[in-house]
C-alpha positions as CSV (number, residue, x, y, z in Angstrom):
1,X,28.8,36.8,-78.6
2,X,30.1,33.6,-77.1
3,X,33.8,33.0,-78.1
4,X,34.8,29.3,-78.3
5,X,38.3,27.8,-78.1
6,X,39.2,24.6,-79.8
7,X,42.2,22.5,-80.8
8,X,43.3,23.8,-84.2
9,X,44.2,24.6,-86.8
10,X,41.2,24.8,-89.0
11,X,39.7,21.5,-90.1
12,X,40.2,19.4,-86.9
13,X,37.5,17.3,-85.4
14,X,37.5,19.7,-82.4
15,X,36.5,22.5,-84.8
16,X,33.8,20.3,-86.2
17,X,32.5,19.7,-82.7
18,X,32.6,23.4,-82.1
19,X,30.6,24.1,-85.2
20,X,28.1,21.4,-84.2
21,X,27.7,23.0,-80.8
22,X,27.0,26.4,-82.4
23,X,24.4,24.8,-84.7
24,X,22.8,23.0,-81.8
25,X,22.5,26.3,-79.8
26,X,21.9,28.7,-82.7
27,X,25.2,30.5,-82.1
28,X,26.1,31.1,-85.8
29,X,27.9,34.4,-85.0
30,X,30.1,33.0,-82.3
31,X,33.9,33.4,-83.1
32,X,35.8,30.2,-83.0
33,X,39.4,30.6,-81.7
34,X,42.0,28.1,-82.7
35,X,44.7,27.0,-80.2
36,X,47.7,24.7,-80.9
37,X,47.2,22.4,-77.9
38,X,44.4,21.3,-75.6
39,X,46.0,22.8,-72.4
40,X,46.2,26.2,-74.2
41,X,42.6,26.0,-75.2
42,X,41.6,25.3,-71.6
43,X,43.9,27.9,-70.2
44,X,42.2,30.5,-72.5
45,X,38.9,29.9,-70.7
46,X,40.5,29.9,-67.3
47,X,42.1,33.3,-68.0
48,X,38.9,34.6,-69.6
49,X,40.4,35.1,-73.0
50,X,37.4,33.2,-74.4
51,X,34.0,32.1,-73.0
52,X,34.1,28.3,-73.8
53,X,36.4,25.6,-74.8
54,X,35.4,22.4,-76.6
55,X,38.0,19.6,-76.1
56,X,38.1,15.9,-76.7
57,X,37.9,13.7,-73.6
58,X,37.4,10.1,-74.7
59,X,37.4,8.1,-77.9
60,X,35.4,4.9,-78.3
61,X,38.4,3.0,-79.7
62,X,41.4,4.4,-77.9
63,X,39.9,5.6,-74.6
64,X,40.6,8.8,-72.7
65,X,42.4,11.8,-73.9
66,X,44.8,12.1,-71.0
67,X,45.9,15.6,-71.8
68,X,42.4,16.9,-71.3
69,X,42.1,15.1,-67.9
70,X,45.4,16.3,-66.6
71,X,44.6,19.9,-67.7
72,X,41.2,19.9,-66.1
73,X,42.7,18.8,-62.8
74,X,45.0,21.8,-63.1
75,X,42.3,24.2,-64.2
76,X,39.7,23.0,-61.7
77,X,37.7,26.2,-61.8
78,X,36.4,25.1,-65.2
79,X,33.0,23.4,-65.3
80,X,31.6,21.0,-67.8
81,X,28.4,22.5,-69.4
82,X,27.7,19.8,-71.9
83,X,29.1,16.7,-73.7
84,X,29.0,16.1,-77.5
85,X,29.5,12.7,-79.1
86,X,30.9,13.1,-82.6
87,X,31.1,10.3,-85.1
88,X,34.7,10.1,-86.4
89,X,35.6,8.7,-89.8
90,X,39.2,9.1,-90.9
91,X,40.5,9.8,-94.4
92,X,44.0,9.4,-95.8
93,X,44.7,12.7,-97.4
94,X,47.6,13.1,-99.9
95,X,48.7,14.2,-103.3
96,X,50.5,10.8,-103.7
97,X,49.3,8.9,-106.8
98,X,49.4,5.6,-104.9
99,X,49.9,4.2,-101.4
100,X,53.3,3.0,-102.4
101,X,54.5,6.6,-102.9
102,X,53.8,7.7,-99.3
103,X,56.8,7.9,-97.1
104,X,55.3,9.5,-94.0
105,X,51.9,10.0,-92.4
106,X,51.2,12.8,-90.0
107,X,48.3,12.9,-87.5
108,X,47.3,13.3,-83.9
109,X,48.4,10.2,-81.8
110,X,44.8,9.3,-81.1
111,X,44.0,9.2,-84.8
112,X,47.1,7.2,-85.7
113,X,46.0,4.7,-83.0
114,X,42.4,4.6,-84.3
115,X,43.8,3.5,-87.7
116,X,46.5,1.2,-86.5
117,X,45.2,-2.0,-88.2
118,X,44.6,-0.3,-91.5
119,X,48.1,1.3,-91.4
120,X,49.8,-2.0,-90.6
121,X,48.0,-3.7,-93.5
122,X,48.4,-1.0,-96.2
123,X,51.3,1.1,-95.1
124,X,53.4,-1.3,-93.1
125,X,56.8,0.4,-93.8
126,X,55.6,4.0,-93.8
127,X,56.9,6.4,-91.0
128,X,54.1,7.5,-88.7
129,X,54.7,10.9,-87.2
130,X,52.5,12.1,-84.3
131,X,51.7,15.8,-84.2
132,X,49.5,18.1,-82.0
133,X,46.5,17.9,-84.3
134,X,45.3,16.2,-87.5
135,X,45.7,19.3,-89.6
136,X,48.9,20.7,-88.3
137,X,51.0,19.5,-91.3
138,X,48.5,20.2,-94.1
139,X,50.7,22.9,-95.7
140,X,53.6,20.4,-95.9
141,X,51.3,17.8,-97.4
142,X,50.0,20.2,-100.0
143,X,53.7,20.7,-101.2
144,X,55.0,17.2,-101.0
145,X,53.3,14.2,-102.7
146,X,55.3,11.8,-100.6
147,X,53.5,12.9,-97.4
148,X,50.0,12.1,-96.1
149,X,47.7,13.0,-93.2
150,X,45.0,11.3,-91.4
151,X,42.1,13.7,-90.8
152,X,38.4,14.2,-91.6
153,X,37.0,14.5,-95.1
154,X,36.0,18.1,-94.2
155,X,39.7,18.8,-93.6
156,X,40.5,17.7,-97.2
157,X,37.9,20.1,-98.5
158,X,39.1,23.0,-96.3
159,X,42.7,22.6,-97.5
160,X,41.7,21.6,-101.1
161,X,43.6,18.3,-100.9
162,X,42.6,14.9,-102.4
163,X,41.4,11.9,-100.4
164,X,43.4,8.8,-101.2
165,X,41.4,6.3,-99.1
166,X,38.2,6.6,-97.0
167,X,37.3,5.5,-94.4
168,X,40.4,4.0,-92.8
169,X,39.5,3.8,-89.1
170,X,39.6,0.3,-87.8
171,X,36.1,0.3,-86.3
172,X,33.1,1.8,-88.2
173,X,31.4,3.0,-85.0
174,X,34.4,5.1,-84.0
175,X,33.3,8.3,-82.1
176,X,34.8,10.9,-79.8
177,X,33.2,12.5,-76.8
178,X,33.9,16.2,-76.3
179,X,33.4,18.4,-73.2
180,X,32.1,21.9,-73.4
181,X,33.8,23.8,-70.6
182,X,33.4,27.3,-69.1
183,X,34.0,29.2,-65.8
184,X,30.2,29.1,-65.2
185,X,29.3,26.8,-62.4
186,X,26.9,24.0,-63.2
187,X,26.4,22.7,-59.7
188,X,22.7,23.8,-59.5
189,X,22.0,21.5,-62.5
190,X,18.4,20.2,-62.6
191,X,17.7,17.3,-64.9
192,X,14.5,15.5,-65.9
193,X,16.0,12.2,-64.6
194,X,17.2,11.8,-68.2
195,X,19.8,9.0,-68.8
196,X,22.0,11.5,-70.6
197,X,22.6,13.3,-67.4
198,X,26.1,12.8,-66.0
199,X,28.3,14.3,-63.3
200,X,32.1,14.2,-63.5
201,X,34.5,14.5,-60.6
202,X,38.0,13.5,-59.6
203,X,39.7,12.8,-56.3
204,X,42.9,11.6,-54.7
205,X,42.7,9.3,-51.8
206,X,44.1,10.0,-48.3
207,X,46.6,7.1,-48.5
208,X,48.0,4.6,-50.9
209,X,47.1,1.4,-49.1
210,X,44.7,-1.6,-49.5
211,X,41.1,-0.4,-49.5
212,X,41.8,3.2,-50.2
213,X,39.9,3.1,-53.4
214,X,37.2,0.7,-52.3
215,X,35.8,3.1,-49.7
216,X,35.2,6.0,-52.2
217,X,33.6,3.6,-54.8
218,X,31.4,2.0,-52.2
219,X,29.8,5.4,-51.5
220,X,28.1,5.1,-54.9
221,X,27.6,1.3,-55.0
222,X,25.6,1.2,-51.8
223,X,23.3,3.9,-53.2
224,X,22.9,2.0,-56.5
225,X,24.4,4.9,-58.4
226,X,26.0,3.8,-61.7
227,X,29.5,4.8,-62.6
228,X,30.0,5.0,-66.4
229,X,33.8,5.6,-66.3
230,X,36.7,5.4,-63.9
231,X,40.2,6.3,-64.8
232,X,43.4,6.7,-62.9
233,X,46.1,9.3,-63.8
234,X,49.5,9.9,-62.1
235,X,49.4,12.6,-59.5
236,X,53.1,13.3,-60.0
237,X,53.5,13.0,-56.2
238,X,55.3,10.1,-54.6
239,X,53.3,9.6,-51.4
240,X,49.9,9.4,-53.2
241,X,50.6,8.5,-56.8
242,X,47.1,8.5,-58.4
243,X,44.2,10.7,-59.2
244,X,40.9,9.0,-60.0
245,X,38.4,10.5,-62.6
246,X,34.8,9.3,-62.4
247,X,31.7,9.8,-64.4
248,X,28.4,9.2,-62.6
249,X,25.1,8.6,-64.3
250,X,23.2,11.1,-62.2
251,X,22.9,14.8,-61.7
252,X,24.6,16.6,-58.9
253,X,21.2,16.9,-57.1
254,X,20.9,13.2,-57.0
255,X,24.4,12.5,-55.6
256,X,24.6,15.2,-52.8
257,X,24.7,12.6,-50.0
258,X,27.1,10.4,-51.8
259,X,29.5,13.3,-52.4
260,X,29.3,14.4,-48.7
261,X,30.4,10.9,-47.6
262,X,33.0,10.8,-50.4
263,X,34.8,13.8,-48.8
264,X,35.5,11.6,-45.8
265,X,37.6,9.2,-47.8
266,X,39.4,11.6,-50.1
267,X,42.4,14.0,-49.7
268,X,41.3,16.2,-52.6
269,X,37.9,16.2,-54.3
270,X,37.0,18.2,-57.4
271,X,33.6,18.3,-59.0
272,X,33.5,19.3,-62.6
273,X,29.8,19.7,-63.1
274,X,26.6,18.0,-64.3
275,X,25.6,18.0,-67.9
276,X,23.6,16.3,-70.7
277,X,25.2,14.3,-73.5
278,X,24.2,15.1,-77.1
279,X,24.8,12.8,-80.0
280,X,25.9,14.7,-83.1
281,X,24.7,13.3,-86.4
282,X,26.5,14.3,-89.7
């Protein structure tokens, strides 16, 4: 059986993504293993405690989940097997009889940000408290009618809590992309030239000077290879302060020459794999 790590506890969107993955691949018997943080879920795969991890990487409203990117740079032996795009609609979950009774709202920082406009309009004076996951404080909420959480309708059912308002996310098309990661290399990936095929990689440049990023990007531009995402993250080093994460709309087989040239302009280059993207419908 394939064991799968996810950001818990039970009822999170990461668990829903894991369940969707199991349904997609007919893995109904696979054990799902909850971890309190994204780095711990990824470390569990790197140390072979579990076979796969399913973690959020990017939200359509709030952008990248930086903890995932930073952890993947650290655990670079992990390979992306697949991407799942999950629609995300948030509910305000509470025993409070009205919005006016709510004194604090708990949720993951991404979820709080995805509902920022709604919160400013309807709960302008309520304390917003970021936690590791949407369902971390569900037990507290079940015992205190002055508290609320932002989470999925499924989480309300799992914890037998009422939904006070739904949906409350600011944008109706809100969705989150998850990566499925394992230790299995995916560098021999062969696609059908499908648009869903992507390759993800990251690199640091040899120097922090004008043109140091232009040269790596030009490797793809002159070959008419489309980049669907580029993101910089602090390297935590003074002499070369940034790491650049890139998603390429092509399989590894289609960018072999580009990557060979890219190595000439980079200090460190890490390839995280080629994969298809699946839209999950609920």
